C-alpha positions as CSV (number, residue, x, y, z in Angstrom):
1,M,5.8,-10.7,-6.3
2,S,3.6,-13.2,-4.5
3,R,0.4,-11.9,-3.1
4,C,-2.5,-13.6,-1.3
5,H,-5.9,-12.1,-2.1
6,H,-9.2,-13.5,-0.9
7,H,-11.9,-12.6,-3.4
8,P,-15.3,-11.6,-1.9
9,A,-17.1,-14.2,-4.1
10,A,-15.1,-16.9,-2.4
11,R,-17.1,-16.3,0.8
12,W,-20.2,-17.5,-1.0
13,L,-18.5,-20.6,-2.2
14,Q,-16.8,-21.4,1.1
15,P,-19.6,-23.4,2.6
16,F,-19.8,-25.6,-0.5
17,V,-16.0,-26.1,-0.6
18,D,-16.1,-27.0,3.1
19,L,-18.6,-29.7,2.4
20,L,-16.4,-31.3,-0.3
21,Y,-13.1,-30.6,1.4
22,P,-13.6,-30.1,5.2
23,R,-11.0,-27.8,6.7
24,S,-8.8,-29.2,9.5
25,C,-6.8,-27.2,12.0
26,A,-3.2,-26.6,11.0
27,F,-2.0,-27.6,14.5
28,C,-4.3,-30.3,16.0
29,G,-6.1,-31.6,12.9
30,E,-9.6,-31.1,14.3
31,G,-12.3,-29.8,12.0
32,V,-12.6,-26.0,11.5
33,E,-16.0,-24.5,10.9
34,G,-15.4,-20.8,11.5
35,D,-14.3,-18.3,8.8
36,V,-12.4,-15.8,11.0
37,F,-9.5,-18.2,11.5
38,P,-10.0,-20.6,8.5
39,H,-7.2,-23.0,9.5
40,L,-7.2,-22.9,13.3
41,C,-9.9,-24.4,15.5
42,D,-11.4,-22.4,18.3
43,S,-9.4,-24.4,20.9
44,C,-6.1,-23.6,19.2
45,V,-7.0,-19.9,18.7
46,G,-7.4,-19.9,22.5
47,R,-3.7,-21.0,22.8
48,V,-2.4,-18.0,20.7
49,R,-0.3,-15.8,23.1
50,W,-0.4,-12.2,21.9
51,V,2.4,-10.0,23.2
52,R,1.4,-7.1,25.4
53,P,3.5,-4.6,27.4
54,P,5.7,-4.6,29.3
55,A,8.2,-6.1,26.8
56,C,11.9,-6.0,26.0
57,A,12.7,-2.8,24.1
58,T,15.2,-4.7,21.9
59,C,13.3,-7.8,20.7
60,G,9.8,-7.3,22.0
61,H,9.7,-10.5,24.1
62,P,7.2,-9.9,27.0
63,F,8.1,-9.6,30.6
64,F,5.6,-11.5,32.6
65,G,4.9,-9.1,35.4
66,E,6.2,-5.6,36.2
67,A,9.3,-4.4,34.5
68,D,11.0,-1.2,33.5
69,E,10.4,-0.3,29.8
70,D,14.1,0.0,29.0
71,R,15.0,-3.4,30.6
72,V,16.7,-5.9,28.3
73,C,15.6,-9.6,28.4
74,P,18.0,-12.5,28.6
75,H,17.7,-13.1,24.8
76,C,19.4,-9.7,24.1
77,L,22.1,-9.4,26.7
78,F,24.9,-10.1,24.2
79,L,23.2,-8.9,21.0
80,R,24.7,-5.4,20.8
81,P,21.9,-4.3,18.4
82,A,22.6,-2.1,15.4
83,F,18.9,-1.1,15.5
84,G,17.0,1.0,17.9
85,T,13.9,-0.9,19.3
86,G,12.0,-4.1,18.4
87,C,8.5,-5.2,18.6
88,T,6.7,-8.6,18.0
89,G,3.2,-9.8,17.7
90,V,2.9,-13.2,19.3
91,L,5.0,-15.9,20.9
92,V,5.9,-18.7,18.5
93,R,4.4,-21.7,20.3
94,G,2.1,-24.5,19.4
95,P,-0.5,-23.3,16.8
96,V,1.5,-20.2,15.9
97,R,4.6,-22.4,15.2
98,A,2.4,-24.6,12.9
99,L,1.4,-21.5,10.9
100,V,4.9,-20.2,10.6
101,H,6.4,-23.5,9.6
102,G,3.5,-24.3,7.2
103,L,4.1,-21.0,5.4
104,K,7.9,-21.1,5.5
105,Y,8.7,-24.7,4.8
106,R,5.7,-26.2,3.1
107,G,4.6,-23.3,1.0
108,Q,1.1,-23.1,2.5
109,I,0.3,-19.5,1.5
110,H,-3.3,-20.0,2.5
111,L,-2.2,-19.9,6.2
112,L,-1.4,-16.2,5.7
113,R,-5.1,-15.5,6.2
114,D,-4.8,-16.8,9.8
115,M,-1.6,-14.9,10.3
116,R,-3.2,-11.7,9.1
117,E,-6.1,-12.2,11.6
118,I,-3.5,-12.7,14.3
119,L,-1.7,-9.5,13.3
120,S,-4.9,-7.6,13.2
121,R,-5.2,-8.3,16.9
122,A,-1.6,-7.3,17.7
123,E,-2.3,-3.7,18.6
124,P,1.1,-2.8,20.0
125,L,2.8,-4.1,16.9
126,R,0.5,-2.2,14.5
127,A,1.0,1.0,16.5
128,F,4.8,0.5,16.4
129,L,4.8,0.6,12.6
130,A,3.0,4.0,12.2
131,G,4.8,6.3,9.8
132,A,7.6,3.7,9.0
133,V,8.9,2.3,5.8
134,L,8.8,-1.5,6.1
135,V,11.8,-3.4,4.7
136,P,11.5,-7.1,4.6
137,V,14.5,-9.3,5.3
138,P,15.4,-10.7,1.9
139,L,16.0,-14.3,0.8
140,H,18.8,-15.3,-1.5
141,P,17.5,-15.5,-5.1
142,R,18.0,-19.2,-5.2
143,K,16.0,-19.8,-2.1
144,R,13.3,-17.4,-3.2
145,R,13.0,-19.3,-6.5
146,E,12.8,-22.6,-4.7
147,R,10.2,-21.3,-2.2
148,G,8.2,-19.3,-4.7
149,F,7.9,-16.3,-2.4
150,N,9.6,-14.4,0.5
151,Q,7.5,-14.9,3.6
152,S,8.9,-11.7,5.2
153,L,7.7,-9.7,2.2
154,L,4.3,-11.3,2.4
155,L,4.1,-10.4,6.1
156,A,5.4,-6.8,5.4
157,E,2.7,-6.3,2.8
158,T,0.1,-7.7,5.3
159,L,1.3,-5.4,8.1
160,A,1.3,-2.4,5.7
161,G,-2.4,-3.1,5.1
162,L,-3.2,-3.3,8.8
163,S,-1.2,-0.3,10.1
164,E,-0.3,3.3,9.3
165,A,3.1,2.3,7.8
166,T,3.8,4.4,4.8
167,E,5.1,1.8,2.3
168,V,7.0,-1.5,1.7
169,E,10.4,-1.2,0.2
170,E,12.5,-4.2,-0.9
171,G,15.6,-2.2,0.1
172,L,18.0,-5.1,0.8
173,V,19.3,-8.1,-1.2
174,K,20.9,-11.2,0.1
175,T,24.1,-11.7,-1.7
176,A,25.5,-14.8,0.1
177,D,23.7,-18.1,-0.2
178,T,24.2,-18.9,3.5
179,E,23.4,-22.1,5.2
180,S,20.2,-22.3,7.2
181,Q,20.6,-20.6,10.6
182,T,18.3,-23.0,12.4
183,L,20.9,-25.4,13.9
184,F,23.6,-22.8,14.5
185,D,24.6,-21.3,17.9
186,R,25.0,-17.5,18.3
187,E,28.7,-17.4,17.3
188,K,28.2,-19.5,14.1
189,R,25.1,-17.5,13.2
190,L,27.2,-14.3,13.2
191,R,29.9,-15.8,11.1
192,N,27.4,-17.3,8.7
193,L,25.8,-13.9,8.1
194,K,28.9,-11.8,7.8
195,N,28.6,-9.7,4.6
196,A,25.5,-11.7,3.6
197,F,23.3,-8.6,2.9
198,A,23.6,-5.5,0.7
199,I,21.6,-2.5,-0.3
200,S,19.3,-3.2,-3.3
201,P,20.7,-1.4,-6.4
202,D,17.5,0.6,-7.0
203,F,16.8,1.5,-3.4
204,S,16.9,5.2,-2.6
205,L,17.5,5.5,1.2
206,I,16.3,8.7,2.8
207,R,18.1,9.5,6.1
208,R,15.2,11.2,7.8
209,K,12.8,8.3,7.3
210,R,12.2,5.6,9.9
211,Y,12.9,2.1,8.5
212,V,11.5,-1.0,10.2
213,L,13.0,-4.4,9.2
214,I,10.3,-7.1,9.0
215,D,11.0,-10.8,9.6
216,D,8.8,-13.8,10.5
217,V,10.5,-14.8,13.8
218,F,12.9,-13.2,16.2
219,T,15.2,-15.9,17.5
220,T,18.7,-14.6,18.3
221,G,18.3,-11.4,16.3
222,S,21.5,-12.0,14.3
223,T,19.8,-11.8,10.9
224,L,17.9,-8.6,11.7
225,N,21.1,-7.2,13.2
226,A,23.1,-7.9,10.0
227,C,20.4,-6.2,8.0
228,A,20.3,-3.2,10.3
229,R,24.0,-2.7,10.0
230,V,23.8,-2.5,6.2
231,L,21.1,0.2,6.5
232,R,23.0,2.1,9.1
233,R,26.2,2.0,7.1
234,R,24.3,3.5,4.1
235,G,23.2,6.4,6.3
236,A,19.8,5.5,7.8
237,N,19.4,7.3,11.1
238,R,16.4,5.4,12.4
239,V,16.3,1.6,12.0
240,D,13.9,-0.6,14.1
241,V,12.8,-4.2,13.8
242,A,9.4,-6.0,13.9
243,T,8.5,-9.6,13.7
244,F,5.4,-11.6,13.4
245,G,6.5,-13.7,16.3
246,H,9.2,-14.4,18.9
247,G,10.8,-17.8,19.0
């Protein structure tokens, strides 16, 4: 299991490391001097768009202005969700997109420190997870070997440390080595994911518990929906979804 720990002694060394290897912003490339966001400059931190209510009850995308709490946004009109409600931390734009892509596609695990700081300020998301069992969306074993980690698991562990979630359970496995969803339209995404996920053999699902699926980004919701269906078929009564960001 991949974990990202920041040892307290490293804080003493950081100024010397910065002298030898100046840190640059993951998005704009400018120098970074602060320690709160070690890989985002102040200007780019100012461009992070945290999600606040009112928001879509299905995917968590914010409504900009007044809206009824049960209103569904245009992203979710045709989703027919197998889960209950959804919540997200930030909009995946600019600097946030650079963090997500750096972690996911370039293996830059050090960016998780900035993502953790972003999540620590996403109060609605942290409150949403209270009392839940967090279930990360799994990667196929081949892709997990290639990447070296599952970013959804890293984010689930991070969120568990920031919220009153009860535990993280790797309750699902990905059995089909599907093509990347990135370039597919909604219909192809659904076909691509059919029967792609299954319950992990050593997972003991308890009907009365609330399970929250964790993924890095909500795009069409098709991956989260496929995972939710597996949990519901196994007997889970309460399945919700949460993502670091909304694409």
